[in-house]
PDB file of N, CA, C, O and CB in Angstrom:
ATOM      1  N   UNK A   1     -36.024  12.992   5.751  1.00  0.00           N
ATOM      2  CA  UNK A   1     -34.536  12.032   5.364  1.00  0.00           C
ATOM      3  C   UNK A   1     -33.899  11.714   6.219  1.00  0.00           C
ATOM      4  O   UNK A   1     -33.225  12.711   6.480  1.00  0.00           O
ATOM      5  CB  UNK A   1     -33.486  12.544   4.600  1.00  0.00           C
ATOM      6  N   UNK A   2     -33.574  10.756   7.039  1.00  0.00           N
ATOM      7  CA  UNK A   2     -32.730  10.831   8.453  1.00  0.00           C
ATOM      8  C   UNK A   2     -31.210  11.196   8.022  1.00  0.00           C
ATOM      9  O   UNK A   2     -31.107  11.099   6.800  1.00  0.00           O
ATOM     10  CB  UNK A   2     -32.753   9.212   9.374  1.00  0.00           C
ATOM     11  N   UNK A   3     -30.463  11.436   8.406  1.00  0.00           N
ATOM     12  CA  UNK A   3     -29.184  12.124   8.649  1.00  0.00           C
ATOM     13  C   UNK A   3     -28.201  10.611   7.967  1.00  0.00           C
ATOM     14  O   UNK A   3     -28.765   9.517   8.010  1.00  0.00           O
ATOM     15  CB  UNK A   3     -28.929  12.685  10.678  1.00  0.00           C
ATOM     16  N   UNK A   4     -27.232  10.677   7.572  1.00  0.00           N
ATOM     17  CA  UNK A   4     -26.455   9.533   7.202  1.00  0.00           C
ATOM     18  C   UNK A   4     -25.092  10.295   7.654  1.00  0.00           C
ATOM     19  O   UNK A   4     -24.547  11.291   7.178  1.00  0.00           O
ATOM     20  CB  UNK A   4     -26.614   8.969   5.493  1.00  0.00           C
ATOM     21  N   UNK A   5     -24.686   9.327   8.924  1.00  0.00           N
ATOM     22  CA  UNK A   5     -23.379   9.103   9.450  1.00  0.00           C
ATOM     23  C   UNK A   5     -22.163   9.162   8.626  1.00  0.00           C
ATOM     24  O   UNK A   5     -21.826   8.344   7.771  1.00  0.00           O
ATOM     25  CB  UNK A   5     -23.384   7.943   9.990  1.00  0.00           C
ATOM     26  N   UNK A   6     -21.235  10.767   9.167  1.00  0.00           N
ATOM     27  CA  UNK A   6     -19.595  11.004   8.454  1.00  0.00           C
ATOM     28  C   UNK A   6     -19.042   9.129   8.442  1.00  0.00           C
ATOM     29  O   UNK A   6     -19.034   8.321   9.370  1.00  0.00           O
ATOM     30  CB  UNK A   6     -18.182  12.371   9.921  1.00  0.00           C
ATOM     31  N   UNK A   7     -18.810   9.038   7.613  1.00  0.00           N
ATOM     32  CA  UNK A   7     -17.846   7.725   7.392  1.00  0.00           C
ATOM     33  C   UNK A   7     -16.862   8.175   6.342  1.00  0.00           C
ATOM     34  O   UNK A   7     -16.125   7.400   5.734  1.00  0.00           O
ATOM     35  CB  UNK A   7     -18.691   6.273   6.828  1.00  0.00           C
ATOM     36  N   UNK A   8     -16.900   9.443   6.177  1.00  0.00           N
ATOM     37  CA  UNK A   8     -15.264   9.516   5.305  1.00  0.00           C
ATOM     38  C   UNK A   8     -14.718  11.606   5.865  1.00  0.00           C
ATOM     39  O   UNK A   8     -15.216  12.729   5.779  1.00  0.00           O
ATOM     40  CB  UNK A   8     -15.715   9.238   2.537  1.00  0.00           C
ATOM     41  N   UNK A   9     -13.726  11.095   6.278  1.00  0.00           N
ATOM     42  CA  UNK A   9     -12.762  12.444   7.028  1.00  0.00           C
ATOM     43  C   UNK A   9     -11.651  12.486   6.212  1.00  0.00           C
ATOM     44  O   UNK A   9     -11.193  11.560   5.543  1.00  0.00           O
ATOM     45  CB  UNK A   9     -12.156  12.243   8.745  1.00  0.00           C
ATOM     46  N   UNK A  10     -11.210  13.716   6.315  1.00  0.00           N
ATOM     47  CA  UNK A  10      -9.963  13.702   5.543  1.00  0.00           C
ATOM     48  C   UNK A  10      -9.244  14.919   6.774  1.00  0.00           C
ATOM     49  O   UNK A  10      -9.884  15.590   7.583  1.00  0.00           O
ATOM     50  CB  UNK A  10     -10.181  14.256   3.549  1.00  0.00           C
ATOM     51  N   UNK A  11      -8.325  14.907   6.646  1.00  0.00           N
ATOM     52  CA  UNK A  11      -6.796  16.075   7.807  1.00  0.00           C
ATOM     53  C   UNK A  11      -5.935  16.535   6.656  1.00  0.00           C
ATOM     54  O   UNK A  11      -5.178  15.829   5.990  1.00  0.00           O
ATOM     55  CB  UNK A  11      -5.299  14.880   9.266  1.00  0.00           C
ATOM     56  N   UNK A  12      -6.243  18.266   6.478  1.00  0.00           N
ATOM     57  CA  UNK A  12      -5.023  18.497   5.682  1.00  0.00           C
ATOM     58  C   UNK A  12      -4.802  17.686   4.520  1.00  0.00           C
ATOM     59  O   UNK A  12      -3.638  17.375   4.268  1.00  0.00           O
ATOM     60  CB  UNK A  12      -3.918  18.343   6.465  1.00  0.00           C
ATOM     61  N   UNK A  13      -6.237  17.075   3.356  1.00  0.00           N
ATOM     62  CA  UNK A  13      -5.647  16.124   2.931  1.00  0.00           C
ATOM     63  C   UNK A  13      -5.671  14.554   2.800  1.00  0.00           C
ATOM     64  O   UNK A  13      -5.661  13.891   1.763  1.00  0.00           O
ATOM     65  CB  UNK A  13      -4.984  16.383   3.313  1.00  0.00           C
ATOM     66  N   UNK A  14      -5.716  13.958   4.610  1.00  0.00           N
ATOM     67  CA  UNK A  14      -5.479  12.956   4.329  1.00  0.00           C
ATOM     68  C   UNK A  14      -6.422  12.071   5.077  1.00  0.00           C
ATOM     69  O   UNK A  14      -6.658  12.022   6.285  1.00  0.00           O
ATOM     70  CB  UNK A  14      -4.253  12.815   4.438  1.00  0.00           C
ATOM     71  N   UNK A  15      -6.949  11.323   3.991  1.00  0.00           N
ATOM     72  CA  UNK A  15      -8.321  10.584   4.161  1.00  0.00           C
ATOM     73  C   UNK A  15      -8.251  10.132   5.884  1.00  0.00           C
ATOM     74  O   UNK A  15      -7.044  10.065   6.114  1.00  0.00           O
ATOM     75  CB  UNK A  15      -8.440   9.025   2.934  1.00  0.00           C
ATOM     76  N   UNK A  16      -8.814   9.885   6.836  1.00  0.00           N
ATOM     77  CA  UNK A  16      -9.273   9.072   8.148  1.00  0.00           C
ATOM     78  C   UNK A  16      -9.829   8.715   8.066  1.00  0.00           C
ATOM     79  O   UNK A  16     -10.930   9.119   7.695  1.00  0.00           O
ATOM     80  CB  UNK A  16      -9.545   9.250   9.106  1.00  0.00           C
ATOM     81  N   UNK A  17      -9.228   6.760   8.594  1.00  0.00           N
ATOM     82  CA  UNK A  17     -10.826   6.109   8.637  1.00  0.00           C
ATOM     83  C   UNK A  17     -11.820   5.942   9.880  1.00  0.00           C
ATOM     84  O   UNK A  17     -11.108   5.593  10.821  1.00  0.00           O
ATOM     85  CB  UNK A  17     -10.729   4.697   8.211  1.00  0.00           C
ATOM     86  N   UNK A  18     -12.471   5.989  10.085  1.00  0.00           N
ATOM     87  CA  UNK A  18     -13.601   5.685  11.679  1.00  0.00           C
ATOM     88  C   UNK A  18     -14.302   4.036  11.107  1.00  0.00           C
ATOM     89  O   UNK A  18     -14.643   3.258  10.216  1.00  0.00           O
ATOM     90  CB  UNK A  18     -15.496   7.431  11.933  1.00  0.00           C
ATOM     91  N   UNK A  19     -14.153   4.347  12.336  1.00  0.00           N
ATOM     92  CA  UNK A  19     -15.421   2.409  12.818  1.00  0.00           C
ATOM     93  C   UNK A  19     -16.416   3.118  14.066  1.00  0.00           C
ATOM     94  O   UNK A  19     -16.160   3.232  15.265  1.00  0.00           O
ATOM     95  CB  UNK A  19     -13.993   0.283  14.066  1.00  0.00           C
ATOM     96  N   UNK A  20     -17.679   3.555  13.275  1.00  0.00           N
ATOM     97  CA  UNK A  20     -17.837   3.881  13.997  1.00  0.00           C
ATOM     98  C   UNK A  20     -17.685   5.207  15.227  1.00  0.00           C
ATOM     99  O   UNK A  20     -16.893   6.077  14.863  1.00  0.00           O
ATOM    100  CB  UNK A  20     -17.685   3.171  13.893  1.00  0.00           C
ATOM    101  N   UNK A  21     -18.172   5.391  16.258  1.00  0.00           N
ATOM    102  CA  UNK A  21     -16.852   6.737  16.629  1.00  0.00           C
ATOM    103  C   UNK A  21     -15.703   7.127  16.819  1.00  0.00           C
ATOM    104  O   UNK A  21     -15.406   8.298  17.057  1.00  0.00           O
ATOM    105  CB  UNK A  21     -16.789   7.188  17.339  1.00  0.00           C
ATOM    106  N   UNK A  22     -14.811   6.061  16.726  1.00  0.00           N
ATOM    107  CA  UNK A  22     -13.687   5.887  17.291  1.00  0.00           C
ATOM    108  C   UNK A  22     -12.750   6.048  15.064  1.00  0.00           C
ATOM    109  O   UNK A  22     -12.788   5.241  14.135  1.00  0.00           O
ATOM    110  CB  UNK A  22     -13.729   3.932  18.617  1.00  0.00           C
ATOM    111  N   UNK A  23     -11.794   8.125  15.228  1.00  0.00           N
ATOM    112  CA  UNK A  23     -11.186   7.258  14.354  1.00  0.00           C
ATOM    113  C   UNK A  23      -9.558   6.767  14.773  1.00  0.00           C
ATOM    114  O   UNK A  23      -9.047   6.820  15.892  1.00  0.00           O
ATOM    115  CB  UNK A  23     -11.261   8.008  12.982  1.00  0.00           C
ATOM    116  N   UNK A  24      -8.887   6.238  13.386  1.00  0.00           N
ATOM    117  CA  UNK A  24      -7.875   5.471  12.826  1.00  0.00           C
ATOM    118  C   UNK A  24      -6.642   6.610  13.317  1.00  0.00           C
ATOM    119  O   UNK A  24      -6.517   7.713  12.785  1.00  0.00           O
ATOM    120  CB  UNK A  24      -8.119   5.111  11.020  1.00  0.00           C
ATOM    121  N   UNK A  25      -5.912   6.182  14.257  1.00  0.00           N
ATOM    122  CA  UNK A  25      -4.904   7.802  14.446  1.00  0.00           C
ATOM    123  C   UNK A  25      -3.841   7.037  13.822  1.00  0.00           C
ATOM    124  O   UNK A  25      -3.100   7.937  13.425  1.00  0.00           O
ATOM    125  CB  UNK A  25      -4.400   8.653  16.345  1.00  0.00           C
ATOM    126  N   UNK A  26      -3.324   5.986  13.500  1.00  0.00           N
ATOM    127  CA  UNK A  26      -2.445   6.568  12.543  1.00  0.00           C
ATOM    128  C   UNK A  26      -2.788   6.754  10.905  1.00  0.00           C
ATOM    129  O   UNK A  26      -1.995   6.910   9.976  1.00  0.00           O
ATOM    130  CB  UNK A  26      -1.309   5.767  12.673  1.00  0.00           C
ATOM    131  N   UNK A  27      -3.843   6.702  10.893  1.00  0.00           N
ATOM    132  CA  UNK A  27      -3.936   7.785   9.493  1.00  0.00           C
ATOM    133  C   UNK A  27      -3.656   9.090  10.092  1.00  0.00           C
ATOM    134  O   UNK A  27      -2.857   9.843   9.535  1.00  0.00           O
ATOM    135  CB  UNK A  27      -5.583   7.890   8.623  1.00  0.00           C
ATOM    136  N   UNK A  28      -4.534   9.589  11.719  1.00  0.00           N
ATOM    137  CA  UNK A  28      -4.227  11.034  12.426  1.00  0.00           C
ATOM    138  C   UNK A  28      -2.704  11.256  11.673  1.00  0.00           C
ATOM    139  O   UNK A  28      -2.462  12.227  10.956  1.00  0.00           O
ATOM    140  CB  UNK A  28      -4.150  10.973  14.479  1.00  0.00           C
ATOM    141  N   UNK A  29      -1.559   9.977  12.028  1.00  0.00           N
ATOM    142  CA  UNK A  29      -0.351  10.190  12.461  1.00  0.00           C
ATOM    143  C   UNK A  29      -0.230  10.402  10.879  1.00  0.00           C
ATOM    144  O   UNK A  29      -0.006  11.565  10.547  1.00  0.00           O
ATOM    145  CB  UNK A  29       0.519   9.053  13.427  1.00  0.00           C
ATOM    146  N   UNK A  30      -0.303   9.805  10.229  1.00  0.00           N
ATOM    147  CA  UNK A  30       0.340  10.342   8.648  1.00  0.00           C
ATOM    148  C   UNK A  30      -0.035  11.574   7.868  1.00  0.00           C
ATOM    149  O   UNK A  30       0.301  12.107   6.810  1.00  0.00           O
ATOM    150  CB  UNK A  30       0.018   9.342   7.593  1.00  0.00           C
ATOM    151  N   UNK A  31      -1.070  11.842   9.075  1.00  0.00           N
ATOM    152  CA  UNK A  31      -1.863  13.465   7.663  1.00  0.00           C
ATOM    153  C   UNK A  31      -0.816  14.474   9.092  1.00  0.00           C
ATOM    154  O   UNK A  31      -1.445  15.517   8.915  1.00  0.00           O
ATOM    155  CB  UNK A  31      -5.062  14.043   7.545  1.00  0.00           C
ATOM    156  N   UNK A  32      -0.352  14.647   9.612  1.00  0.00           N
ATOM    157  CA  UNK A  32       0.216  14.885  11.235  1.00  0.00           C
ATOM    158  C   UNK A  32       1.149  15.346  10.172  1.00  0.00           C
ATOM    159  O   UNK A  32       1.328  16.523   9.857  1.00  0.00           O
ATOM    160  CB  UNK A  32       0.618  13.536  12.708  1.00  0.00           C
ATOM    161  N   UNK A  33       1.745  14.274   9.633  1.00  0.00           N
ATOM    162  CA  UNK A  33       3.247  14.100   8.827  1.00  0.00           C
ATOM    163  C   UNK A  33       4.849  13.672   9.272  1.00  0.00           C
ATOM    164  O   UNK A  33       5.986  14.110   9.100  1.00  0.00           O
ATOM    165  CB  UNK A  33       3.480  15.375   8.342  1.00  0.00           C
ATOM    166  N   UNK A  34       3.988  12.208  10.149  1.00  0.00           N
ATOM    167  CA  UNK A  34       4.421  11.819  10.172  1.00  0.00           C
ATOM    168  C   UNK A  34       6.324  11.871  11.205  1.00  0.00           C
ATOM    169  O   UNK A  34       7.509  11.765  10.893  1.00  0.00           O
ATOM    170  CB  UNK A  34       3.874  11.806   9.181  1.00  0.00           C
ATOM    171  N   UNK A  35       5.656  12.056  12.244  1.00  0.00           N
ATOM    172  CA  UNK A  35       6.661  12.867  12.992  1.00  0.00           C
ATOM    173  C   UNK A  35       7.529  11.759  13.423  1.00  0.00           C
ATOM    174  O   UNK A  35       6.795  10.783  13.580  1.00  0.00           O
ATOM    175  CB  UNK A  35       6.076  13.800  14.242  1.00  0.00           C
ATOM    176  N   UNK A  36       8.374  11.551  13.605  1.00  0.00           N
ATOM    177  CA  UNK A  36       9.490  10.708  14.088  1.00  0.00           C
ATOM    178  C   UNK A  36       9.233  10.120  14.987  1.00  0.00           C
ATOM    179  O   UNK A  36       9.111   8.898  15.077  1.00  0.00           O
ATOM    180  CB  UNK A  36      10.538  11.205  14.385  1.00  0.00           C
ATOM    181  N   UNK A  37       9.083  11.144  16.012  1.00  0.00           N
ATOM    182  CA  UNK A  37       9.140  10.885  17.332  1.00  0.00           C
ATOM    183  C   UNK A  37       7.588  10.892  17.603  1.00  0.00           C
ATOM    184  O   UNK A  37       7.169  11.838  18.270  1.00  0.00           O
ATOM    185  CB  UNK A  37      10.057  11.937  18.169  1.00  0.00           C
ATOM    186  N   UNK A  38       6.723   9.989  17.183  1.00  0.00           N
ATOM    187  CA  UNK A  38       5.534   9.872  17.604  1.00  0.00           C
ATOM    188  C   UNK A  38       5.223   8.422  16.631  1.00  0.00           C
ATOM    189  O   UNK A  38       4.225   8.360  15.913  1.00  0.00           O
ATOM    190  CB  UNK A  38       4.604  11.340  17.387  1.00  0.00           C
ATOM    191  N   UNK A  39       5.871   7.694  16.695  1.00  0.00           N
ATOM    192  CA  UNK A  39       5.725   6.586  16.003  1.00  0.00           C
ATOM    193  C   UNK A  39       4.485   6.180  16.104  1.00  0.00           C
ATOM    194  O   UNK A  39       4.195   6.995  16.980  1.00  0.00           O
ATOM    195  CB  UNK A  39       6.540   5.667  16.322  1.00  0.00           C
ATOM    196  N   UNK A  40       3.044   5.328  15.864  1.00  0.00           N
ATOM    197  CA  UNK A  40       2.418   4.550  16.534  1.00  0.00           C
ATOM    198  C   UNK A  40       2.727   3.288  17.082  1.00  0.00           C
ATOM    199  O   UNK A  40       1.875   2.671  17.723  1.00  0.00           O
ATOM    200  CB  UNK A  40       1.652   4.471  16.019  1.00  0.00           C
ATOM    201  N   UNK A  41       3.772   2.878  16.909  1.00  0.00           N
ATOM    202  CA  UNK A  41       4.763   1.635  17.768  1.00  0.00           C
ATOM    203  C   UNK A  41       4.984   2.204  19.364  1.00  0.00           C
ATOM    204  O   UNK A  41       4.862   1.568  20.410  1.00  0.00           O
ATOM    205  CB  UNK A  41       6.648   1.431  16.906  1.00  0.00           C
ATOM    206  N   UNK A  42       5.341   3.590  19.170  1.00  0.00           N
ATOM    207  CA  UNK A  42       5.730   4.160  20.565  1.00  0.00           C
ATOM    208  C   UNK A  42       4.629   4.514  21.231  1.00  0.00           C
ATOM    209  O   UNK A  42       4.721   5.094  22.312  1.00  0.00           O
ATOM    210  CB  UNK A  42       6.613   5.337  20.551  1.00  0.00           C
ATOM    211  N   UNK A  43       3.338   4.184  20.619  1.00  0.00           N
ATOM    212  CA  UNK A  43       2.199   4.779  21.326  1.00  0.00           C
ATOM    213  C   UNK A  43       1.675   3.953  22.759  1.00  0.00           C
ATOM    214  O   UNK A  43       1.015   4.597  23.575  1.00  0.00           O
ATOM    215  CB  UNK A  43       0.998   4.827  20.222  1.00  0.00           C
ATOM    216  N   UNK A  44       2.077   2.157  23.087  1.00  0.00           N
ATOM    217  CA  UNK A  44       1.717   1.789  23.955  1.00  0.00           C
ATOM    218  C   UNK A  44       3.058   2.318  25.298  1.00  0.00           C
ATOM    219  O   UNK A  44       2.804   2.651  26.456  1.00  0.00           O
ATOM    220  CB  UNK A  44       1.342   0.334  23.544  1.00  0.00           C
ATOM    221  N   UNK A  45       4.519   2.233  24.609  1.00  0.00           N
ATOM    222  CA  UNK A  45       5.279   2.569  25.717  1.00  0.00           C
ATOM    223  C   UNK A  45       4.874   3.560  27.153  1.00  0.00           C
ATOM    224  O   UNK A  45       5.253   3.549  28.325  1.00  0.00           O
ATOM    225  CB  UNK A  45       6.289   3.123  25.051  1.00  0.00           C
ATOM    226  N   UNK A  46       3.617   4.635  26.119  1.00  0.00           N
ATOM    227  CA  UNK A  46       3.667   5.807  27.014  1.00  0.00           C
ATOM    228  C   UNK A  46       2.144   5.324  28.517  1.00  0.00           C
ATOM    229  O   UNK A  46       1.081   4.722  28.365  1.00  0.00           O
ATOM    230  CB  UNK A  46       3.240   7.572  25.684  1.00  0.00           C
ATOM    231  N   UNK A  47       2.628   5.800  29.501  1.00  0.00           N
ATOM    232  CA  UNK A  47       2.161   6.436  30.582  1.00  0.00           C
ATOM    233  C   UNK A  47       0.468   5.801  30.305  1.00  0.00           C
ATOM    234  O   UNK A  47      -0.441   6.106  31.078  1.00  0.00           O
ATOM    235  CB  UNK A  47       2.514   8.284  30.546  1.00  0.00           C
TER     236      UNK A  47
END
């Protein structure tokens, strides 16, 4: 029987969506407690 790919993950009990081999980073931010100084909208400003 072939192995099925993992498509449901959780981090600290918070579901993290996957698209192929990529994790949803916004879901990871939520699972990390939504730190205000690391909002996803600010990620594009980083070098």
